[in-house]
C-alpha positions in Angstrom: -10.9 9.5 -30.3 -13.6 10.4 -27.7 -14.5 8.5 -25.0 -18.3 8.3 -23.8 -19.7 7.0 -20.4 -23.5 5.6 -19.5 -24.4 6.2 -15.9 -28.4 6.1 -17.0 -30.0 4.4 -13.8 -26.9 5.1 -11.5 -27.0 7.4 -8.3 -24.1 9.8 -7.9 -23.3 12.0 -4.8 -20.9 15.0 -5.4 -19.7 16.8 -2.0 -19.2 20.2 -2.7 -20.8 20.2 -6.2 -22.6 23.4 -6.5 -19.5 25.2 -7.6 -15.8 24.9 -9.1 -14.5 21.7 -9.8 -17.1 20.1 -7.9 -19.8 21.2 -10.1 -17.6 20.6 -13.3 -17.7 16.9 -11.8 -21.2 17.0 -11.1 -22.3 18.4 -14.8 -20.3 15.5 -16.2 -22.2 12.7 -14.5 -25.6 14.5 -15.2 -24.4 14.6 -18.6 -23.8 11.0 -18.7 -27.0 9.9 -17.9 -26.6 9.7 -13.9 -29.5 10.9 -11.0 -27.0 13.6 -9.5 -27.1 14.8 -5.8 -24.8 17.8 -4.5 -24.4 18.9 -1.1 -22.6 22.3 0.4 -23.3 24.2 3.4 -25.0 27.1 1.2 -27.5 26.6 -1.7 -25.9 26.7 -5.4 -27.3 30.2 -7.6 -29.1 27.5 -10.3 -31.0 24.5 -9.4 -29.2 22.1 -12.0 -28.9 19.0 -9.7 -30.8 18.0 -6.5 -29.5 19.3 -3.7 -28.8 18.6 0.2 -28.0 21.0 2.4 -25.3 19.5 4.6 -21.8 20.0 6.5 -20.1 17.2 5.8 -17.8 17.9 9.0 -20.7 17.2 10.9 -21.9 13.4 11.5 -25.8 14.3 11.7 -25.9 16.0 8.7 -23.7 12.9 7.1 -26.3 10.5 8.4 -29.4 12.6 7.3 -27.6 13.6 3.5 -27.3 9.4 2.9 -30.6 8.5 4.6 -32.1 10.5 1.8 -30.6 8.3 -1.0 -32.7 5.1 -1.6 -29.6 3.6 -4.0 -26.1 5.1 -4.3 -23.5 3.6 -7.1 -20.7 6.7 -6.8 -19.4 8.9 -4.3 -17.2 11.7 -5.0 -15.6 13.4 -2.1 -14.8 16.8 -3.7 -15.7 19.2 -0.5 -12.2 20.8 0.8 -10.1 23.6 0.7 -8.0 26.0 2.4 -7.6 29.4 3.4 -4.1 30.7 3.2 -2.8 30.1 6.9 0.9 30.0 7.9 1.1 27.7 11.2 2.7 29.9 13.3 0.4 33.0 14.9 -2.8 31.6 13.1 -5.8 29.9 15.5 -5.5 25.9 16.4 -9.1 26.0 15.4 -8.6 27.1 12.4 -6.3 24.3 11.6 -8.4 21.7 13.4 -11.5 22.6 11.0 -9.2 22.5 7.9 -8.4 18.4 8.6 -12.0 18.0 9.6 -13.1 19.3 6.2 -10.3 17.5 4.0 -9.9 14.2 5.8 -12.5 13.6 8.6 -15.3 14.6 6.4 -14.6 12.4 3.6 -14.0 9.7 6.0 -17.4 10.1 7.5 -19.4 10.4 4.4 -17.2 7.0 3.0 -18.2 5.3 6.2 -22.1 6.4 6.1 -22.3 5.7 2.4 -20.6 2.1 2.5 -23.9 -0.1 2.9 -25.5 1.7 -0.2 -22.4 1.1 -2.1 -21.7 -2.3 -1.4 -25.2 -3.4 -2.3 -24.8 -1.8 -5.9 -20.8 -2.7 -6.2 -20.4 1.0 -6.2 -17.4 3.3 -6.2 -15.4 6.4 -4.2 -13.5 9.0 -5.8 -11.6 11.1 -3.6 -10.6 14.5 -4.8 -7.2 14.6 -3.5 -4.4 17.5 -4.1 -0.8 17.8 -5.4 -0.2 19.5 -2.0 -0.9 16.4 -0.1 2.4 15.0 -2.1 5.0 17.7 -1.8 5.7 20.1 0.4 2.8 23.0 1.0 3.6 25.9 3.0 1.5 28.2 3.9 -1.2 25.5 4.1 0.6 22.9 6.0 -2.7 21.4 7.7 -4.2 21.0 4.2 -1.5 19.3 2.6 -1.3 17.2 6.0 -5.0 16.6 5.5 -4.7 15.9 1.7 -1.7 13.4 2.4 -3.9 11.7 4.7 -7.0 11.8 2.4 -4.5 9.9 0.1 -3.7 6.9 2.6 -7.1 6.8 3.6 -8.1 5.7 0.2 -5.7 3.0 -0.1 -6.9 2.0 3.1 -10.7 1.6 2.1 -9.6 0.1 -1.1 -8.2 -2.9 0.7 -10.7 -2.9 3.6 -13.7 -2.7 1.4 -12.4 -4.8 -1.6 -14.0 -6.5 -3.6 -17.5 -4.9 -2.8 -16.1 -1.0 -3.2 -13.6 0.1 -5.3 -11.8 3.7 -3.9 -9.5 5.6 -5.8 -8.2 9.2 -5.6 -7.7 11.8 -8.5 -4.6 14.1 -7.7 -5.2 17.5 -8.4 -2.7 20.1 -9.5 -3.0 23.4 -10.2 -6.4 24.2 -11.1 -8.6 26.8 -13.2 -11.8 27.6 -11.3 -13.6 30.8 -10.4 -11.3 31.3 -7.2 -8.3 30.8 -9.2 -7.5 35.0 -9.8 -7.8 35.3 -5.9 -6.1 32.4 -5.2 -2.9 32.7 -7.0 -2.8 36.4 -6.7 -3.8 37.1 -9.9 -1.0 35.7 -12.0 -0.7 33.7 -14.9 0.8 30.7 -14.1 -0.2 28.3 -16.9 3.2 28.6 -19.2 5.9 28.9 -16.3 4.4 26.2 -13.8 3.2 23.5 -15.3 4.5 21.4 -18.4 1.2 20.8 -19.8 1.0 24.8 -20.8 -2.2 25.3 -19.0 -3.9 24.5 -15.3 -6.4 21.7 -14.9 -10.0 22.6 -15.6 -13.0 20.9 -13.7 -13.7 18.8 -17.0 -10.2 17.5 -16.8 -10.8 16.4 -13.1 -14.3 15.2 -14.0 -13.2 13.0 -17.3 -10.7 11.3 -14.4 -13.4 10.6 -11.9 -15.8 9.4 -15.0 -13.3 6.5 -15.7 -12.0 5.6 -12.0 -16.4 5.5 -10.9 -17.1 3.2 -14.0 -16.9 -0.6 -13.4 -13.7 -2.2 -13.5 -11.0 -3.5 -11.8 -8.4 -0.4 -10.6 -9.1 0.3 -7.2 -6.4 1.9 -4.6 -4.7 3.9 -7.2 -4.0 7.5 -7.4 -4.5 9.3 -10.9 -2.4 12.5 -11.2 -4.3 15.2 -13.1 -1.6 17.9 -13.0 -0.6 18.5 -16.7 2.8 16.9 -15.7 3.5 18.7 -12.3 5.0 21.6 -11.3 8.0 22.9 -13.2 10.5 23.4 -10.0 11.5 26.9 -8.9 14.7 26.6 -9.4 14.5 26.1 -12.9 13.3 29.5 -13.3 16.2 30.8 -10.9 18.9 29.2 -13.3 17.1 30.4 -16.3 16.3 34.1 -15.0 12.6 33.4 -16.2 10.8 34.1 -12.6 8.5 37.2 -11.8 
């Protein structure tokens, strides 16, 4: 069965939409007929979508970004991430910036976009992470920020209903152009994920297309994680760990 969506005539904003999961989300909405705007701090290598250079941690940049949109039906708060950052011995400013990008920035973008979204009965989709739903050693600030993002979405869903729906896609281990560096070059598919493979940008985009379409669902968290992550103890007791 193939599910198709028609976003013709709708305006979609994807933050961090120039590469990786964000680019996959932007492409899916574009293929469904939407007018897509992407933003990031650096321009993309190819001009597939309308691009606005903006740092979504900066309230002035966010205000300028939203002011340039005459209509807005969907916001996908995708911009995020973190370098490896063990809490001990790292700069407090680094952790503050990680929290700003992964929690404060989606709040700022959602707040600025609210009037336009309320006018169209629009939707916000937060791109969360399994790091916000389980321990995240080595990226504690990132995990804490994503946990806060999941809660922020539930709060906004209640505060802005019924005019604007707000949902979260909780992404597990994902395969992008950064996968090799991020996971140390190891093949995690068969050993870490019940579904046998990491999520792709297309998998995440499919959930976004569904959640952003007009409907009843709001305040929900949709897990796109292939069944979660196999606990390390399972490998330890079977002797299959490397």
